[in-house]
C-alpha positions in Angstrom: -62.2 -51.1 73.3 -59.6 -50.4 75.7 -56.8 -53.5 76.2 -57.7 -56.0 78.8 -56.3 -58.3 80.9 -58.7 -61.2 80.5 -56.5 -63.5 82.1 -56.4 -62.1 85.3 -60.5 -61.7 85.7 -62.8 -63.2 87.0 -65.8 -65.0 84.8 -68.3 -62.7 86.0 -66.0 -59.5 86.0 -65.2 -60.6 81.8 -68.9 -60.9 81.2 -69.1 -57.7 83.5 -66.6 -55.5 80.7 -68.3 -57.4 77.3 -71.9 -56.7 79.2 -72.7 -60.7 77.9 -74.3 -63.7 79.6 -74.0 -67.0 79.2 -77.5 -67.2 77.1 -75.3 -65.8 74.9 -76.1 -62.1 73.0 -79.6 -61.3 71.0 -79.5 -60.9 67.2 -79.7 -57.1 67.6 -76.3 -56.8 69.4 -74.6 -59.3 67.6 -75.8 -56.7 64.7 -74.3 -54.0 66.3 -71.2 -55.5 67.3 -70.8 -56.5 64.2 -70.7 -53.0 63.2 -68.4 -51.3 66.0 -66.3 -54.3 65.7 -66.3 -55.5 62.1 -66.2 -59.5 61.2 -63.6 -61.8 62.5 -60.6 -62.0 60.5 -57.0 -60.7 59.8 -56.9 -58.3 57.4 -55.0 -58.9 54.0 -53.3 -56.1 52.6 -54.8 -54.1 49.2 -53.3 -56.6 46.2 -51.0 -54.8 44.0 -52.4 -54.6 40.4 -50.6 -56.7 37.8 -49.7 -53.7 35.6 -48.6 -51.9 39.4 -46.3 -55.3 39.6 -45.5 -55.3 36.0 -43.9 -52.0 36.0 -42.0 -53.0 39.6 -40.1 -55.4 37.5 -38.4 -51.9 36.0 -37.5 -50.4 38.8 -34.1 -50.8 39.1 -30.8 -48.5 38.0 -29.2 -50.1 35.6 -33.1 -50.4 33.5 -33.1 -45.9 34.3 -29.0 -46.3 32.3 -30.6 -49.1 29.8 -34.0 -47.1 29.2 -32.1 -43.2 29.1 -29.9 -44.9 26.9 -32.4 -45.8 24.5 -34.7 -42.4 24.9 -31.5 -40.4 23.8 -30.4 -42.9 20.8 -33.9 -42.7 19.4 -33.8 -39.4 20.0 -30.3 -38.4 18.2 -31.2 -41.1 15.8 -35.1 -40.9 14.8 -34.3 -43.0 11.1 -32.2 -45.7 12.8 -34.5 -47.0 16.0 -32.5 -50.5 15.9 -30.8 -50.6 19.1 -33.1 -48.3 20.9 -35.8 -51.4 19.7 -33.6 -53.9 21.2 -33.5 -53.0 24.4 -36.7 -51.9 25.0 -37.1 -55.8 23.7 -34.7 -57.0 26.2 -36.6 -54.6 29.2 -40.1 -55.9 28.1 -38.6 -59.8 28.2 -37.2 -59.5 31.6 -40.0 -57.5 32.9 -42.7 -60.2 31.7 -40.6 -63.0 33.0 -40.2 -61.4 36.5 -44.1 -60.8 36.7 -45.0 -64.5 35.8 -42.7 -66.2 37.9 -44.0 -63.5 40.9 -47.6 -64.2 39.8 -46.8 -68.1 40.4 -45.9 -67.4 44.1 -49.0 -65.1 44.4 -51.2 -68.2 42.9 -49.8 -70.5 45.0 -50.7 -68.1 48.3 -53.8 -67.3 47.7 -54.6 -71.1 47.3 -52.8 -71.9 51.0 -55.2 -69.2 52.5 -58.5 -70.8 51.0 -57.6 -73.5 53.0 -58.5 -71.4 56.5 -62.7 -71.5 56.1 -65.0 -72.6 59.5 -67.4 -72.9 61.2 -68.0 -72.3 65.3 -70.8 -73.3 67.4 -72.4 -70.2 69.7 -74.7 -70.1 71.5 -77.0 -66.9 70.7 -80.5 -65.7 72.2 -80.4 -69.4 74.2 -80.2 -71.6 71.6 -76.8 -73.3 69.9 -76.2 -72.2 66.5 -73.3 -73.2 63.6 -72.3 -69.7 62.2 -69.2 -68.7 59.6 -66.0 -68.3 62.2 -66.1 -64.4 60.3 -69.8 -64.0 62.1 -68.2 -63.8 65.5 -68.5 -60.9 67.9 -66.9 -59.7 71.4 -69.3 -61.3 73.9 -70.2 -64.9 71.8 -70.9 -67.6 73.7 -68.3 -70.1 71.7 -68.5 -74.5 72.5 -65.0 -76.2 71.7 -64.6 -79.9 71.5 -61.2 -81.6 70.3 -59.8 -81.3 67.3 -61.4 -77.9 66.5 -59.6 -74.8 65.7 -59.9 -71.6 67.9 -61.8 -69.8 66.0 -60.6 -66.5 68.4 -59.3 -65.0 71.9 -61.1 -66.8 74.0 -61.6 -66.7 78.2 -62.4 -69.7 79.3 -65.9 -70.0 81.5 -66.0 -74.1 81.9 -63.6 -76.8 81.2 -64.1 -80.5 81.1 -60.6 -82.0 80.9 -59.6 -79.7 77.5 -55.9 -79.3 76.8 -54.9 -77.5 73.8 -51.8 -77.7 71.7 -50.3 -74.1 71.5 -47.4 -74.6 70.0 -47.8 -72.8 66.2 -48.4 -70.0 68.7 -46.3 -70.4 71.2 -43.5 -73.0 70.9 -44.9 -75.2 73.5 -44.8 -79.0 72.5 -47.0 -80.4 75.2 -50.4 -79.2 75.1 -51.3 -77.4 77.7 -54.1 -78.4 80.4 -56.9 -75.6 80.4 -58.7 -74.5 83.7 -60.6 -71.1 84.4 -59.4 -69.2 87.7 -57.8 -65.9 87.3 -54.5 -65.5 86.8 -51.6 -62.8 87.4 -51.2 -60.1 85.6 -48.2 -60.6 84.6 -48.5 -63.8 83.6 -46.4 -64.7 80.0 -48.4 -65.2 77.1 -47.5 -69.2 77.3 -48.7 -69.0 80.5 -52.0 -67.9 80.4 -53.7 -71.4 81.2 -57.0 -70.0 81.6 -57.4 -68.1 77.8 -57.5 -69.7 74.5 -55.8 -68.2 71.6 -56.8 -67.6 67.6 -54.4 -70.1 66.0 -54.2 -73.2 67.7 -56.3 -76.2 68.2 -57.8 -78.3 70.5 -56.4 -81.3 71.9 -58.9 -83.1 74.0 -61.1 -82.4 76.3 -64.3 -79.6 75.6 -64.7 -75.9 76.8 -66.9 -73.6 76.9 -65.1 -69.6 76.2 -66.3 -66.1 76.2 -64.8 -64.2 72.9 -62.9 -61.1 74.2 -61.2 -60.1 71.1 -62.0 -60.8 67.0 -60.0 -60.5 63.6 -56.8 -57.6 63.8 -57.3 -57.4 67.8 -56.5 -60.6 68.7 -52.8 -62.2 69.3 -52.7 -63.3 66.2 -53.9 -59.9 64.2 -51.5 -57.9 66.3 -48.7 -60.3 64.6 -49.9 -59.9 61.2 -50.1 -56.2 62.2 -46.0 -56.2 63.5 -45.4 -58.2 60.3 -47.4 -55.6 57.9 -45.8 -52.6 59.2 -42.5 -53.7 58.7 -40.8 -51.9 56.4 -38.9 -54.5 53.7 -35.4 -54.0 53.9 -33.8 -53.9 49.9 -32.1 -57.0 49.1 -28.0 -57.4 49.8 -28.6 -57.9 45.6 -30.8 -54.4 45.0 -28.4 -52.7 47.0 -25.3 -54.2 45.1 -27.2 -53.3 41.7 -28.1 -50.0 42.7 -24.7 -49.7 43.5 -23.0 -51.1 40.1 -25.7 -48.5 38.7 -24.7 -45.4 39.6 -20.8 -46.4 39.5 -21.6 -47.2 35.6 -23.6 -44.1 35.5 -21.1 -41.8 36.6 -18.5 -43.8 34.8 -20.0 -43.5 31.2 -21.2 -39.7 31.9 -17.6 -38.6 32.8 -16.6 -40.5 29.4 -18.8 -39.0 27.2 -18.4 -35.3 28.2 -14.9 -35.8 28.4 -15.1 -36.8 24.3 -17.5 -34.2 23.7 -15.4 -31.8 25.3 -12.1 -33.1 24.0 -13.4 -33.3 20.4 -14.8 -30.3 20.6 -11.6 -28.4 22.0 -9.5 -30.0 19.1 -11.9 -29.6 16.3 -11.9 -25.3 17.5 -10.7 -23.2 14.7 -11.1 -25.8 12.3 -13.1 -25.8 8.7 -16.0 -28.5 10.2 -19.0 -26.6 11.9 -18.6 -27.3 15.5 -22.2 -28.1 15.6 -21.7 -31.2 13.7 -18.5 -31.9 16.1 -20.6 -31.9 18.4 -24.1 -34.5 16.8 -20.8 -36.7 16.4 -19.1 -37.0 18.9 -22.4 -36.7 21.0 -24.2 -39.9 19.1 -21.0 -41.5 19.7 -20.3 -41.0 23.6 -24.4 -42.2 23.4 -22.9 -45.4 21.5 -19.9 -45.7 24.1 -22.6 -45.5 27.0 -24.6 -48.0 25.9 -21.2 -50.1 25.5 -20.8 -49.1 28.8 -24.1 -50.6 30.4 -24.4 -54.6 30.7 -27.6 -54.7 28.6 -27.5 -58.5 29.2 -27.4 -58.6 32.6 -30.6 -58.3 33.8 -31.8 -60.6 31.5 -29.4 -62.9 33.5 -29.7 -62.2 36.5 -33.9 -62.4 35.8 -33.0 -65.9 34.6 -30.8 -66.8 37.2 -33.2 -66.0 39.9 -35.7 -67.3 38.6 -34.3 -71.1 38.0 -33.5 -70.5 42.2 -37.5 -70.0 42.4 -38.0 -73.2 40.8 -35.6 -75.3 42.4 -37.0 -74.0 45.9 -40.2 -74.5 44.6 -39.3 -78.3 44.2 -38.4 -78.3 47.6 -41.6 -77.3 48.6 -40.6 -73.8 49.2 -42.7 -70.5 47.7 -40.5 -67.0 47.2 -43.0 -64.5 46.6 -40.3 -62.0 45.9 -37.6 -62.9 43.3 -35.0 -61.1 44.3 -35.3 -62.6 47.6 -33.5 -65.9 46.5 -30.3 -64.6 46.3 -30.6 -63.0 50.0 -30.7 -66.9 50.3 -27.2 -66.7 49.8 -26.3 -63.8 51.7 -27.7 -65.0 55.3 -25.5 -64.6 58.2 -28.4 -65.4 61.1 -31.1 -68.0 61.1 -33.2 -67.9 63.6 -35.6 -71.0 64.0 -38.2 -72.2 66.0 -38.1 -75.1 67.9 -41.3 -76.9 67.3 -41.8 -78.7 64.2 -39.2 -77.2 63.1 -35.8 -78.0 64.2 -38.4 -81.0 66.4 -40.6 -83.1 64.1 -43.8 -81.8 66.6 -44.6 -85.8 67.0 -43.6 -86.6 70.5 -41.6 -89.6 70.8 -40.8 -92.1 73.2 -36.9 -92.1 73.3 -36.6 -94.5 76.5 -37.4 -97.2 77.9 -37.4 -98.1 81.9 -38.9 -102.0 82.8 -38.1 -102.7 86.8 -35.4 -105.5 85.1 -33.3 -103.5 82.7 -32.9 -99.3 80.4 -33.5 -99.6 76.6 -33.6 -96.7 73.8 -35.9 -97.0 71.6 -35.0 -96.5 67.3 -37.5 -94.9 65.3 -39.1 -91.2 65.5 -42.4 -89.7 65.1 -45.5 -91.2 64.1 -44.2 -94.1 62.2 -44.3 -97.3 64.0 -40.9 -98.5 62.0 -38.4 -98.7 65.7 -37.2 -101.3 68.0 -35.3 -101.2 71.0 -31.7 -100.9 71.7 -29.3 -102.3 74.9 -26.0 -99.7 75.0 -25.2 -99.6 71.4 -27.0 -103.3 70.1 -30.7 -103.2 68.7 -32.3 -106.4 70.2 -32.9 -108.8 67.3 -36.1 -111.3 66.7 -34.7 -113.5 69.6 -33.9 -111.2 72.0 -37.4 -109.3 71.0 -39.2 -113.4 71.7 -37.6 -113.6 75.2 -38.3 -110.2 76.5 -41.8 -111.0 75.3 -41.8 -114.0 77.4 -41.4 -112.1 80.6 -44.8 -111.5 82.1 -44.0 -107.9 83.3 -42.9 -106.7 80.5 -45.8 -108.3 77.9 -48.0 -106.3 80.5 -45.8 -103.4 79.3 -46.2 -103.9 75.9 -50.5 -104.0 76.6 -50.6 -101.4 78.7 -48.8 -99.1 75.8 -50.6 -100.8 72.8 -54.3 -100.5 74.8 -53.7 -97.5 77.2 -54.4 -94.6 74.7 -57.2 -93.0 73.0 -55.5 -92.0 69.6 -55.7 -93.5 66.1 -52.3 -94.1 64.2 -52.6 -94.4 60.6 -50.6 -94.2 57.2 -52.6 -91.5 54.4 -50.8 -90.8 51.4 -47.3 -92.8 52.4 -47.7 -90.5 55.9 -47.7 -91.7 59.2 -50.0 -89.0 61.4 -52.1 -89.3 64.7 -54.7 -88.4 65.8 -55.3 -87.7 69.9 -53.1 -85.9 72.3 -49.5 -86.2 71.6 -48.8 -88.5 75.0 -51.0 -90.9 74.2 -50.3 -90.8 70.6 -46.5 -91.9 71.3 -47.5 -94.5 73.7 -49.2 -96.1 71.0 -46.4 -96.5 68.9 -43.8 -97.6 71.0 -46.8 -100.4 71.5 -46.8 -100.8 68.3 -43.7 -101.6 67.8 -43.5 -103.5 70.3 -46.6 -105.7 69.7 -47.8 -104.5 66.5 -50.6 -102.8 65.1 -52.3 -101.5 67.9 -55.7 -101.6 66.2 -55.6 -104.9 65.5 -54.7 -105.9 69.3 -57.5 -103.5 70.9 -60.1 -105.3 68.6 -58.6 -108.9 70.1 -58.5 -107.1 73.8 -62.1 -105.0 73.5 -62.6 -102.6 76.0 -64.6 -102.8 79.0 -65.0 -99.2 80.4 -62.3 -96.4 81.0 -61.3 -93.4 83.4 -60.4 -90.3 82.0 -57.1 -88.1 82.5 -57.7 -85.5 85.3 -55.0 -82.9 86.3 -55.8 -84.6 90.5 -55.4 -87.9 89.4 -52.8 -87.4 86.8 -53.4 -90.5 84.7 -56.3 -92.4 82.5 -56.8 -96.2 83.2 -58.9 -98.5 80.9 -60.6 -102.0 81.6 -60.2 -104.8 79.0 -61.3 -108.1 78.3 -57.0 -109.9 78.4 -56.6 -113.3 77.6 -59.7 -114.0 78.4 -59.7 -112.1 82.0 -60.4 -108.6 83.3 -57.1 -106.1 83.6 -56.9 -102.4 84.3 -54.2 -101.0 82.7 -53.2 -97.3 83.9 -50.5 -94.6 82.6 -49.3 -91.4 83.8 -47.7 -89.1 85.9 -44.5 -91.5 87.9 -46.1 -89.3 91.1 -49.4 -90.4 91.4 -48.4 -94.2 91.0 -46.5 -94.4 94.3 -49.0 -94.8 96.6 -51.6 -97.0 95.0 -48.0 -99.1 94.4 -48.0 -102.7 95.8 -46.3 -105.7 93.7 -43.2 -105.6 90.3 -42.8 -108.1 88.8 -39.0 -110.3 89.7 -37.9 -112.9 87.2 -41.0 -113.7 85.8 -42.4 -113.7 89.7 -44.9 -111.4 91.4 -43.8 -109.7 94.3 -44.2 -107.2 96.5 -42.3 -103.9 95.4 -39.4 -102.9 97.6 -38.9 -99.2 98.8 -35.2 -99.5 97.0 -37.7 -99.8 93.9 -39.2 -96.5 94.7 -36.3 -94.6 94.9 -34.5 -96.4 91.7 -37.6 -95.8 89.7 -37.5 -91.8 90.9 -33.9 -91.4 90.3 -34.5 -92.9 86.8 -37.2 -90.3 86.8 -35.6 -87.5 87.6 -32.8 -88.5 85.1 -35.1 -88.8 81.9 -36.3 -85.5 83.7 -32.7 -83.8 83.6 -33.0 -84.3 79.7 -36.7 -82.7 78.9 -38.3 -85.5 78.4 -41.7 -85.8 79.7 -42.1 -89.0 82.0 -45.1 -91.8 82.3 -45.2 -94.5 84.5 -47.2 -97.7 83.4 -49.1 -100.1 86.2 -51.7 -102.3 85.9 -53.4 -105.5 87.6 -56.1 -108.4 87.5 -59.5 -107.9 88.3 -61.4 -110.0 90.5 -64.5 -111.6 88.7 -66.7 -109.6 92.1 -65.1 -106.5 91.6 -67.0 -103.5 90.1 -64.9 -102.6 87.4 -66.7 -99.4 86.7 -66.1 -98.2 90.3 -62.2 -96.1 90.3 -62.0 -96.2 94.1 -61.8 -100.3 93.3 -60.2 -100.2 90.5 -57.2 -98.1 90.2 -56.0 -100.2 93.6 -52.6 -102.3 94.3 -51.4 -101.9 90.9 -48.4 -103.6 89.0 -45.7 -101.4 88.3 -44.3 -102.0 84.8 -42.1 -99.4 84.0 -41.4 -95.7 83.2 -41.4 -94.0 79.2 -38.8 -91.0 78.6 -41.4 -88.8 75.6 -40.0 -85.7 73.9 -40.5 -83.9 70.6 -37.6 -85.2 68.5 -35.0 -83.5 66.1 -35.2 -83.9 62.9 -32.8 -86.2 61.5 -31.5 -84.1 58.5 -31.9 -81.0 61.0 -28.0 -81.7 62.8 -26.0 -81.8 59.3 -28.1 -78.6 58.5 -27.4 -76.5 61.2 -23.7 -78.3 61.4 -23.3 -77.4 57.4 -24.6 -73.3 58.0 -22.1 -72.9 60.9 -19.3 -74.0 58.7 -20.2 -71.9 56.3 -20.3 -68.4 59.0 -23.9 -68.1 59.3 -24.8 -68.3 63.0 -27.7 -70.2 64.3 -30.2 -69.8 66.9 -33.2 -71.2 68.5 -35.9 -68.8 69.0 -38.7 -71.2 71.5 -41.6 -70.4 73.3 -41.0 -74.1 75.1 -39.9 -74.5 78.6 -35.5 -73.3 78.5 -34.8 -76.7 79.9 -36.4 -78.5 76.6 -34.8 -75.8 74.9 -31.5 -75.8 76.1 -31.9 -80.1 75.7 -32.4 -79.8 72.0 -29.7 -77.2 71.2 -27.5 -79.3 72.3 -28.3 -82.5 71.3 -28.2 -80.7 67.5 -24.5 -79.1 68.6 -25.9 -75.4 68.4 -22.9 -73.1 68.9 -23.1 -71.8 73.1 -25.8 -74.0 73.6 -24.6 -75.2 76.5 -25.0 -71.4 77.9 -28.1 -69.9 80.6 -31.1 -69.4 78.0 -32.2 -65.6 77.4 -36.2 -66.2 78.4 -39.1 -64.1 77.3 -39.7 -62.8 81.1 -36.1 -61.5 80.6 -36.5 -59.7 77.3 -39.9 -58.1 78.8 -37.4 -56.0 80.9 -34.3 -55.6 78.7 -33.6 -52.5 77.3 -32.5 -51.8 74.0 -28.9 -51.9 74.9 -28.3 -54.8 76.7 -30.9 -56.4 74.1 -28.0 -56.1 71.7 -25.6 -57.6 73.7 -27.7 -60.6 74.6 -28.9 -61.4 70.9 -25.6 -62.9 70.4 -26.9 -65.6 72.8 -27.7 -68.7 70.7 -31.0 -69.6 72.3 -34.4 -68.6 73.8 -36.6 -69.5 75.3 -40.4 -69.1 76.2 -40.3 -66.6 73.7 -43.4 -64.5 72.5 -44.3 -63.7 68.9 -43.6 -59.6 69.8 -40.7 -60.4 71.3 -39.2 -62.5 68.3 -39.6 -59.5 66.0 -37.3 -57.6 68.6 -34.7 -59.9 68.6 -35.0 -60.4 65.0 -34.7 -56.7 64.1 -32.0 -56.0 67.2 -29.5 -58.3 65.0 -30.6 -57.0 61.5 -29.5 -53.4 63.0 -26.1 -54.3 64.3 -25.7 -55.2 60.6 -26.9 -58.9 60.3 -28.5 -60.7 57.3 -31.3 -62.8 58.7 -33.4 -65.4 57.9 -35.9 -66.9 60.3 -37.9 -69.8 59.9 -40.8 -72.0 61.9 -43.9 -72.9 61.2 -45.0 -71.1 64.5 -45.5 -67.3 65.0 
């Protein structure tokens, strides 16, 4: 099938190109397309047989020298095979140990691959059915809901408040709100809001999509193809061993030739037959040859590298090729993804602005341990109790605890969150201020909910709060200006002024300039005669409570790790699909060298020649980068002689 720009098509056009309709494909058409396109799975390289993997352990110049020396020694003195047997035993032990260690890594990788099996809900012959994801074909109609992994590349046909976590594919830390409208043909992968891609996850809402690409034709499949086709360069250790092997072989050969030649010249004309002299000296030359070659070096190398593999495994890093352990020590450039690698991929409230003051928030991720700080000082229990006595702050804390649909829990000593990342961040701060949000919501049961949508850009919930009906609302700050009329001042409810709105706007811009997502909080008490199911009635005359600034925080250990790498002469670069302001802010916070320079964007890379790229790769920050551009950056650095390590949980 010819590569299509599905994101620039209307729904009807996409259906027409694939000869599909909204009732799904017929069984006969499904069978034909399965034969044509194959199963919806990424191709796996043919596994190397255990015998060939064992033989590959002998693939080393030093081993060749030792094998040659052993064979010659055995041919000259077949009645004294001790030296040859010893050499073969050492080499076999070396090969077996390396084979066993790499086999352990392969088994661990195979176990990880078995975790990706799933099913999909499809519409076929007008009926819904659940089928294995591998059975999907282009033209299938797929239904998706919150928490589902996207099974193939899809052109969206219907969306219902649908947001998708694309961090694994694009590096975008915020879930992307999807729509069905056609987009510009030149839109970058991360900006195609009417598409879903294999490997991403539905964060909230529902959608119906048309399967347009499966298997190796998906964006994820192309990445896998590029990686499989890339030639694995020899490690620095392999290059050094080859050089050492050639050098020792050359020295041994020169010494042997000179020794035999000199002895033959001296024995010429003497009483001893030249043949006996030649054989004696040849045996001596073999002994010198074997003595020059360090027989113990291969086994020492294997043991040392194996210990390195075991130490890495203890830190949850699987090394597939034993000699790659040494390569890590030779690295000159580390190219790192941002989301989930330099950062936690757990949206966290970093700042809180109430109408009366500004606070920073300690703690990170979904762990609800943390408190508020004013300046450099943490608020003690008395200060927190004083804040809670303020009705405006108490409502703000209640809004954070109630106005969300996330589930925060601790599993296997790890705090996790299920739900929208922004909801989860607010819920965690609510837990820090009010304690367990689950128990808090049980004490204040929900009566009604108005879901977030892209027009209002907020969500609102109605709760039985302290014996009265209250509406709590959160969303984009700009959307609250028309519906907010009051604020609390010194514990008293007063009308909000233009100066108050300007101050809130200034705080909004300040946090936004630091790449934070700003969320406004509001609430009001509902009258007994007000219809709490009517959104036009509920979302009016709101009390402005404050603003929270949310971002994906850097991992606490990363800053020191980057400093240690830089002190060791290793250059650290951030390559992410996230927006350039976010990338620059994180780079500056982590003290990545030259992070204050303008990031190189994916749009710039797309139009760059290889010559221009070779200059641009010297910069430290790359934003809005697609997976294939990441490979291009790494390849350019390698061509300049750099030893590059690429790390990240994304692609």
